[in-house]
C-alpha positions, -999 to 999 in steps of 0.1 A, spaced: -435 -587 0 -413 -606 -26 -441 -631 -31 -467 -603 -35 -445 -586 -61 -440 -619 -81 -478 -626 -80 -485 -590 -89 -462 -590 -119 -481 -620 -134 -515 -603 -128 -502 -570 -142 -492 -587 -174 -526 -601 -179 -548 -573 -166 -530 -539 -168 -502 -541 -194 -526 -538 -224 -531 -501 -216 -502 -492 -193 -477 -513 -213 -454 -541 -200 -429 -518 -183 -455 -494 -170 -445 -467 -196 -481 -460 -207 -490 -444 -240 -483 -406 -240 -515 -386 -239 -537 -417 -239 -528 -440 -209 -507 -425 -181 -474 -441 -172 -471 -460 -140 -433 -459 -142 -415 -432 -122 -449 -417 -117 -451 -384 -98 -488 -391 -95 -482 -423 -76 -453 -409 -56 -476 -380 -43 -500 -406 -28 -492 -443 -32 -527 -452 -20 -539 -440 -53 -530 -473 -69 -554 -496 -50 -581 -469 -51 -579 -465 -89 -577 -502 -95 -608 -508 -75 -629 -477 -83 -615 -467 -117 -606 -431 -126 -626 -406 -146 -614 -371 -153 -583 -351 -161 -550 -359 -143 -515 -347 -148 -488 -374 -147 -451 -365 -151 -460 -332 -167 -485 -345 -193 -522 -342 -192 -544 -373 -194 -582 -374 -196 -593 -409 -204 -615 -433 -185 -601 -462 -165 -628 -487 -156 -629 -501 -121 -612 -535 -120 -635 -547 -92 -636 -582 -106 -601 -586 -90 -600 -602 -55 -586 -582 -26 -555 -604 -27 -551 -596 -64 -555 -559 -59 -530 -559 -31 -505 -579 -52 -508 -557 -83 -506 -525 -62 -475 -538 -43 -459 -548 -76 -464 -513 -92 -452 -496 -60 -420 -516 -61 -413 -513 -99 -399 -488 -124 -386 -462 -100 -417 -459 -78 -414 -453 -41 -419 -488 -28 -442 -499 -1 -469 -526 4 -506 -529 1 -522 -557 21 -553 -577 14 -570 -560 44 -562 -525 30 -576 -535 -4 -608 -548 13 -612 -515 32 -606 -494 0 -632 -516 -18 -658 -506 8 -649 -469 6 -667 -444 -16 -648 -438 -49 -631 -404 -54 -631 -388 -88 -601 -371 -103 -620 -339 -105 -624 -338 -67 -588 -332 -61 -575 -368 -61 
């Protein structure tokens, strides 16, 4: 897991930090925080799902409403998705855990779920 976290950190800096900020703090009302996120804690599998399929629609994170459009990052490989997801899960007060390459591959094949459908 330590190797995944290190690889994920480098990928996050290049792929995700522009919007979600280097420490995952997000931009209030614009891009939701990934740090200490109640949205992630409620369902850690949301991370690889959203990375692969994007997210459109209103969500509430840490008591604040967000309604922007995250595009799918489907250009990332399953390994990269697993590493970024594992890094986020193990950073900034999030619950920990691990996403494997196989899990990322399975999620890639799954039908995307929109925020408005209860996820």
